[in-house]
C-alpha positions as CSV (number, residue, x, y, z in Angstrom):
1,M,0.0,0.1,-0.2
2,P,1.3,3.5,-1.1
3,Q,1.9,6.2,1.9
4,L,1.1,9.8,1.7
5,K,4.0,11.7,0.9
6,S,4.1,13.2,3.8
7,S,4.5,16.8,2.7
8,L,1.5,16.7,0.8
9,N,-0.4,15.9,3.6
10,Q,-1.9,19.5,3.6
11,L,-3.5,19.0,0.1
12,G,-6.7,18.8,-0.8
13,N,-9.6,20.8,-1.3
14,H,-10.8,22.7,2.2
15,V,-14.2,22.9,0.8
16,L,-14.6,19.1,0.2
17,A,-13.3,18.2,3.2
18,N,-16.0,20.6,5.1
19,I,-18.6,18.6,3.3
20,S,-19.8,15.7,4.4
21,P,-20.2,12.7,2.2
22,S,-23.4,11.4,1.1
23,L,-25.1,10.3,5.5
24,I,-28.3,8.5,2.9
25,R,-25.4,6.4,1.6
26,E,-23.7,5.9,4.6
27,I,-26.6,4.9,6.6
28,D,-27.8,3.0,3.9
29,N,-24.3,1.3,4.3
30,H,-24.6,0.8,7.4
31,L,-28.2,-0.9,7.7
32,S,-27.1,-3.3,5.4
33,Q,-24.8,-5.1,7.4
34,I,-28.1,-5.9,9.4
35,P,-29.7,-9.8,8.7
36,D,-32.7,-9.7,7.1
37,I,-33.2,-6.0,7.4
38,I,-36.1,-5.0,4.4
39,K,-34.3,-1.7,3.2
40,L,-36.5,1.2,2.3
41,T,-33.9,4.2,2.1
42,L,-32.7,4.2,-1.1
43,G,-34.9,6.2,-4.1
44,E,-34.1,2.8,-6.2
45,P,-37.4,1.8,-7.9
46,D,-37.7,-1.9,-7.8
47,F,-39.3,-2.1,-11.3
48,E,-37.7,-3.8,-14.1
49,V,-36.8,-1.3,-17.0
50,P,-39.3,-2.2,-19.5
51,Q,-38.0,-4.3,-21.9
52,H,-38.3,-1.9,-25.5
53,I,-35.4,-0.5,-23.6
54,K,-33.4,-2.9,-22.6
55,D,-33.9,-3.9,-26.1
56,A,-32.8,-0.4,-27.5
57,A,-29.5,-0.3,-25.8
58,K,-28.6,-4.1,-26.6
59,K,-29.7,-2.8,-30.2
60,A,-27.5,-0.1,-29.8
61,I,-24.1,-2.0,-28.5
62,D,-25.1,-4.5,-32.0
63,H,-25.0,-1.5,-34.6
64,N,-21.6,0.0,-32.9
65,Y,-22.6,2.8,-30.6
66,S,-19.7,2.7,-28.7
67,H,-17.4,6.1,-30.0
68,Y,-18.0,9.9,-29.0
69,A,-21.5,11.3,-29.0
70,P,-22.1,14.8,-29.4
71,S,-21.3,16.3,-26.1
72,A,-24.9,17.8,-26.3
73,G,-26.1,14.7,-26.9
74,F,-27.5,12.5,-29.8
75,S,-29.9,15.1,-31.8
76,E,-32.3,12.2,-32.1
77,L,-32.0,12.2,-28.6
78,R,-32.7,16.0,-27.7
79,Q,-35.8,16.1,-30.5
80,Q,-37.7,13.7,-28.5
81,I,-36.6,15.1,-25.5
82,S,-38.2,18.5,-27.2
83,D,-41.1,17.0,-28.8
84,Y,-42.0,15.4,-25.0
85,L,-41.3,18.9,-23.3
86,S,-43.9,20.9,-25.5
87,D,-46.9,17.8,-25.7
88,R,-46.0,17.2,-21.9
89,F,-45.3,21.0,-21.0
90,A,-46.0,23.3,-23.8
91,A,-42.7,24.4,-22.8
92,H,-40.8,24.6,-26.1
93,Y,-37.3,24.3,-26.7
94,Q,-34.6,24.0,-29.5
95,I,-32.6,21.0,-29.8
96,E,-29.3,23.1,-31.0
97,N,-28.6,25.0,-27.9
98,E,-31.4,24.9,-25.2
99,I,-31.3,21.0,-24.4
100,V,-28.2,18.8,-23.2
101,V,-27.9,15.1,-22.2
102,T,-26.5,14.6,-18.8
103,V,-25.0,11.7,-17.0
104,G,-27.9,11.6,-14.8
105,A,-30.1,14.3,-13.4
106,T,-26.9,14.6,-10.4
107,E,-24.5,15.7,-13.4
108,G,-27.0,18.2,-14.6
109,I,-27.2,19.9,-11.5
110,Y,-23.7,20.6,-10.8
111,A,-23.3,21.7,-14.5
112,A,-26.0,23.7,-14.0
113,I,-25.1,25.2,-10.8
114,Q,-21.2,25.9,-11.9
115,G,-22.3,27.0,-15.1
116,I,-24.4,29.8,-14.3
117,F,-23.4,31.1,-11.2
118,N,-20.1,32.7,-9.5
119,P,-18.4,31.9,-6.3
120,G,-20.4,34.0,-3.8
121,D,-23.5,34.3,-5.1
122,T,-26.4,33.8,-3.4
123,I,-28.8,30.3,-3.9
124,I,-32.1,30.0,-1.9
125,I,-32.6,26.4,-1.1
126,P,-36.3,25.2,0.3
127,T,-35.9,22.7,3.1
128,P,-36.0,19.5,3.3
129,S,-34.6,18.9,0.2
130,F,-32.0,16.4,-1.6
131,P,-28.6,17.4,0.4
132,L,-26.9,17.1,-3.1
133,Y,-28.1,20.7,-3.2
134,Q,-26.5,22.3,-0.8
135,A,-23.9,20.5,-1.2
136,V,-22.6,21.2,-4.9
137,A,-23.4,24.9,-3.9
138,Q,-21.1,25.4,-1.5
139,L,-18.5,23.7,-3.2
140,C,-19.3,25.8,-6.3
141,G,-18.5,28.7,-3.7
142,L,-22.1,30.3,-3.0
143,K,-23.7,31.1,-0.2
144,V,-26.5,28.8,0.4
145,V,-30.1,30.5,2.2
146,I,-31.9,28.1,3.6
147,V,-35.7,28.5,3.8
148,N,-37.4,26.0,6.4
149,T,-40.6,25.0,4.5
150,A,-42.2,22.6,7.7
151,P,-44.9,21.7,8.4
152,D,-46.5,22.0,5.1
153,Y,-43.2,20.9,3.2
154,L,-44.4,23.7,0.4
155,L,-42.9,26.9,-0.3
156,T,-45.9,28.9,0.1
157,P,-46.2,32.7,-1.3
158,Q,-45.8,34.1,1.7
159,K,-42.3,32.5,2.6
160,L,-41.4,33.0,-0.6
161,A,-42.1,36.9,-0.6
162,T,-40.3,37.2,3.1
163,T,-37.3,35.6,1.4
164,I,-37.6,37.6,-1.9
165,A,-37.6,40.8,0.2
166,Q,-34.9,39.8,2.7
167,H,-32.1,39.0,0.0
168,P,-32.0,41.1,-2.8
169,E,-28.8,40.1,-3.4
170,A,-30.0,35.9,-4.3
171,K,-29.6,35.1,-7.9
172,G,-31.7,31.5,-7.9
173,I,-33.4,29.5,-6.1
174,I,-33.8,25.5,-6.6
175,L,-36.9,24.1,-6.5
176,N,-37.4,20.2,-6.3
177,Y,-41.5,18.8,-7.0
178,P,-42.8,16.0,-6.4
179,N,-40.4,16.7,-3.5
180,N,-38.0,14.6,-2.1
181,P,-38.2,13.6,0.5
182,T,-41.6,14.5,1.7
183,G,-43.4,13.8,-1.5
184,A,-45.5,16.5,-1.2
185,T,-45.8,18.8,-4.5
186,Y,-47.8,22.1,-5.7
187,S,-50.9,22.1,-6.9
188,Q,-51.5,24.0,-9.9
189,S,-52.6,27.0,-8.4
190,Q,-50.4,27.3,-5.7
191,T,-47.4,26.5,-9.1
192,R,-48.9,29.8,-10.7
193,A,-49.0,31.6,-7.3
194,V,-45.0,30.7,-6.8
195,A,-44.1,31.6,-10.4
196,K,-45.9,34.7,-10.4
197,L,-43.5,35.9,-6.9
198,L,-40.5,34.4,-9.0
199,A,-41.3,36.6,-12.5
200,N,-40.7,39.9,-10.4
201,T,-37.1,38.7,-9.7
202,D,-34.2,38.2,-11.6
203,W,-33.1,35.2,-10.1
204,V,-33.0,31.5,-12.6
205,V,-34.9,28.9,-11.0
206,L,-33.5,25.8,-11.4
207,S,-36.7,23.3,-11.2
208,D,-35.5,19.4,-10.2
209,E,-38.7,17.5,-11.7
210,I,-37.8,14.3,-11.9
211,Y,-40.7,12.9,-10.2
212,A,-43.1,14.7,-12.4
213,E,-44.4,11.7,-13.9
214,L,-45.1,10.5,-10.5
215,V,-48.0,12.8,-9.8
216,Y,-51.3,11.1,-7.5
217,E,-53.9,14.0,-7.7
218,E,-54.0,16.9,-9.8
219,P,-51.7,16.8,-13.1
220,H,-48.2,18.1,-12.7
221,L,-47.6,22.1,-14.0
222,S,-44.1,22.5,-14.7
223,M,-42.0,25.7,-13.9
224,A,-40.7,25.7,-17.5
225,T,-44.2,26.3,-18.9
226,L,-44.6,29.4,-16.4
227,L,-41.5,30.5,-16.0
228,P,-39.6,29.5,-19.2
229,E,-37.7,33.1,-19.7
230,Q,-35.6,32.3,-16.6
231,T,-35.9,28.6,-15.8
232,I,-32.9,25.5,-16.4
233,F,-35.6,22.6,-16.6
234,I,-34.1,19.4,-14.9
235,S,-35.2,15.6,-15.0
236,G,-34.1,12.2,-16.6
237,F,-35.5,9.3,-16.8
238,S,-34.3,7.5,-13.7
239,K,-37.3,7.1,-11.6
240,S,-40.1,7.6,-14.7
241,H,-38.2,4.7,-15.6
242,A,-36.8,3.0,-13.7
243,M,-33.2,3.6,-15.2
244,T,-31.2,4.5,-12.4
245,G,-28.0,2.8,-13.7
246,Y,-28.6,4.3,-16.9
247,R,-27.7,7.5,-15.6
248,I,-29.6,9.5,-18.5
249,G,-30.6,12.9,-17.2
250,Y,-31.4,16.4,-19.4
251,L,-31.4,19.9,-18.9
252,A,-33.4,22.3,-20.7
253,G,-33.2,26.4,-20.7
254,P,-33.2,29.6,-22.7
255,A,-29.7,29.5,-24.6
256,A,-28.4,32.5,-23.2
257,L,-27.8,30.4,-20.0
258,M,-27.8,26.6,-21.7
259,T,-24.3,27.6,-23.5
260,P,-22.2,27.6,-19.9
261,I,-24.1,24.5,-18.4
262,G,-23.4,22.9,-21.9
263,K,-19.7,24.1,-21.5
264,M,-19.3,22.7,-18.2
265,H,-21.2,19.4,-19.3
266,Q,-18.4,18.9,-21.7
267,F,-15.4,19.8,-19.6
268,M,-16.8,17.6,-16.9
269,V,-17.9,14.2,-19.1
270,T,-17.5,15.1,-22.0
271,T,-21.0,13.3,-23.5
272,A,-23.5,10.6,-21.5
273,A,-22.6,7.1,-22.8
274,S,-24.6,6.6,-26.4
275,P,-26.0,3.2,-25.7
276,M,-27.7,4.6,-23.1
277,M,-29.0,7.5,-24.9
278,K,-30.5,5.2,-27.5
279,A,-32.4,3.8,-24.9
280,A,-33.6,6.8,-23.4
281,E,-34.5,7.7,-26.7
282,E,-36.4,4.6,-27.3
283,C,-37.9,6.0,-24.0
284,L,-39.6,9.0,-25.6
285,R,-40.6,7.6,-28.6
286,H,-42.4,4.5,-27.7
287,G,-42.5,4.8,-23.8
288,R,-43.9,7.5,-22.7
289,N,-47.2,5.7,-21.0
290,D,-43.9,3.4,-19.2
291,A,-44.8,5.1,-16.2
292,Q,-48.2,5.3,-15.5
293,Q,-48.4,1.4,-14.7
294,M,-45.7,2.2,-12.1
295,R,-47.2,5.0,-10.9
296,E,-50.4,3.0,-10.4
297,I,-48.8,0.2,-8.2
298,Y,-46.8,3.3,-6.4
299,Q,-49.8,4.6,-5.2
300,Q,-51.2,1.3,-4.1
301,R,-48.5,0.9,-2.4
302,R,-48.1,4.5,-0.4
303,D,-52.0,3.7,0.6
304,L,-51.3,0.2,2.4
305,L,-48.2,1.6,4.0
306,L,-49.8,4.8,5.2
307,V,-52.8,2.4,6.9
308,A,-49.9,0.7,8.8
309,L,-48.1,3.6,9.7
310,N,-51.1,5.6,11.2
311,K,-51.6,2.3,13.6
312,A,-48.0,2.9,14.5
313,G,-49.0,6.3,15.8
314,F,-46.7,8.2,12.8
315,T,-48.2,10.9,10.6
316,A,-47.5,12.2,7.6
317,T,-48.1,14.9,5.7
318,R,-50.0,14.7,2.0
319,L,-47.7,12.8,0.0
320,A,-49.0,13.7,-4.3
321,G,-46.1,12.3,-5.6
322,A,-42.7,10.9,-5.8
323,F,-42.7,7.8,-3.9
324,Y,-41.4,8.8,-0.3
325,I,-43.7,8.9,2.8
326,F,-42.3,11.5,5.5
327,A,-43.7,10.2,8.6
328,K,-43.6,12.3,11.6
329,I,-42.1,10.1,14.7
330,P,-44.3,9.6,17.9
331,A,-44.1,12.2,20.6
332,N,-43.8,9.5,22.8
333,M,-41.0,8.1,21.0
334,Q,-37.0,8.6,20.7
335,Q,-37.0,12.4,19.0
336,D,-33.9,11.9,18.0
337,D,-33.9,10.8,14.4
338,L,-30.6,9.2,13.7
339,K,-31.4,7.4,17.1
340,F,-34.7,6.3,16.3
341,V,-33.9,4.9,12.5
342,Y,-30.7,2.7,14.0
343,D,-32.7,1.4,16.7
344,L,-35.6,0.5,14.4
345,A,-33.3,-1.4,12.3
346,E,-31.5,-3.2,15.1
347,E,-34.9,-4.0,16.4
348,A,-37.4,-4.5,13.6
349,H,-34.7,-4.5,11.1
350,V,-36.5,-1.8,8.8
351,G,-34.2,0.3,7.6
352,V,-35.0,4.1,6.7
353,I,-33.5,7.3,6.5
354,P,-33.7,10.3,9.1
355,G,-35.1,13.1,8.4
356,S,-32.7,15.5,9.3
357,V,-30.3,14.8,6.7
358,F,-32.6,16.7,4.7
359,G,-31.7,19.9,6.8
360,P,-34.3,22.5,8.4
361,G,-38.1,21.3,9.2
362,G,-36.9,17.5,8.6
363,E,-35.8,17.1,12.5
364,H,-38.0,14.5,14.1
365,H,-39.1,12.4,10.5
366,I,-38.1,9.3,8.9
367,R,-38.2,9.1,5.2
368,I,-39.2,5.6,3.8
369,S,-39.5,4.8,0.0
370,Y,-41.9,2.8,-1.1
371,A,-40.2,1.9,-4.6
372,A,-39.7,-1.7,-2.8
373,A,-42.0,-4.9,-3.5
374,T,-45.2,-4.9,-2.5
375,A,-44.7,-8.0,-0.2
376,D,-41.9,-6.3,1.5
377,L,-43.7,-3.2,2.1
378,I,-46.4,-5.3,3.7
379,E,-44.0,-6.8,5.6
380,A,-42.4,-3.8,6.6
381,G,-45.1,-2.4,8.1
382,Q,-46.2,-5.4,10.6
383,R,-42.7,-5.3,11.4
384,I,-43.0,-1.3,12.4
385,Q,-46.1,-1.9,14.6
386,D,-44.5,-4.8,16.0
387,Y,-42.2,-2.9,17.6
388,V,-43.8,0.5,18.6
389,Q,-46.3,-1.9,20.3
390,N,-43.2,-3.6,22.2
391,L,-41.7,0.2,23.1
392,N,-44.9,0.5,24.8
393,R,-45.2,-2.7,26.5
394,Q,-41.5,-1.7,27.9
395,N,-42.6,2.1,28.7
396,F,-45.6,0.9,30.3
397,A,-43.9,-1.5,32.4
398,V,-41.1,0.8,33.4
């Protein structure tokens, strides 16, 4: 094993050193060591990729799509993305300079933040939110302003108006709806109210709408529909088509913003993988309805798990999208959510993620992913009920 030269010990990115690795992954790795555990930790769909999409990837390999693609992605895929956004959201983008295909939405988020903003710029992040947003903003030297959206887990017009008044220096905001971790999403009227306020700012809106196909009530209204002139639309195929490992996402926005983003994407990864892009093209060409059956099953899973959690004394916010339940730990139990999660895993063999991982507003909650097999969710619900009953008996005995 090589030992680092002692004079190099002080090297390393100091900003990165002050940012924790993904706690979601760290907790998941720890819980994975527990025998017989049912993990409801990651946003990982248990569905298989639809066969016609697998076949498209195989065909691409057989037809020698093994070389560099254009940095922004194959024009055929960008055309399909453009057509989809036009048909689905009435949002119109040119394939030449307004769409970039990325290595998952994660790379897209990094490329967008790094490509648009400058060190010292202020960006607004409503929480609870996916931890990646804040980590990337900090890595890029931005000043992060957190807006706690609890207890309704939506950025209400009142909270947004206050934030706008308090931070006239802000350059942008990150929105994610349907939301990870809470499962909350905006109604169409709420989306319009938020967009109306943002239209009076000079903020760039980074709108992560990767769960847009997993909405259970009112149809999803995109920020790209309402504010195309200042929005970067972020999405991908991981959640809608269970393609997390294919790593294909995309960004769409005004050319003046997409040009630096595309340049950053080029420097970071050159291009996304060619066979995976051909698979993504098939998603939009012949598989736009693939998510419908998954969505119906997710909704059934959500409802059955909510029944079990309610019996155990947990409460949850309105779950209108994505595939997460953000449940409040009962008041008579351990309120340190990390300790609660570890005890639940050790005693009940059910793995979940503590809400505090997702920032202010997440404390005393747990995030449960119901993107798991229905049988596992039924068993997990029963184990949680048994766990609570055992705790209550112990407390009563004391």
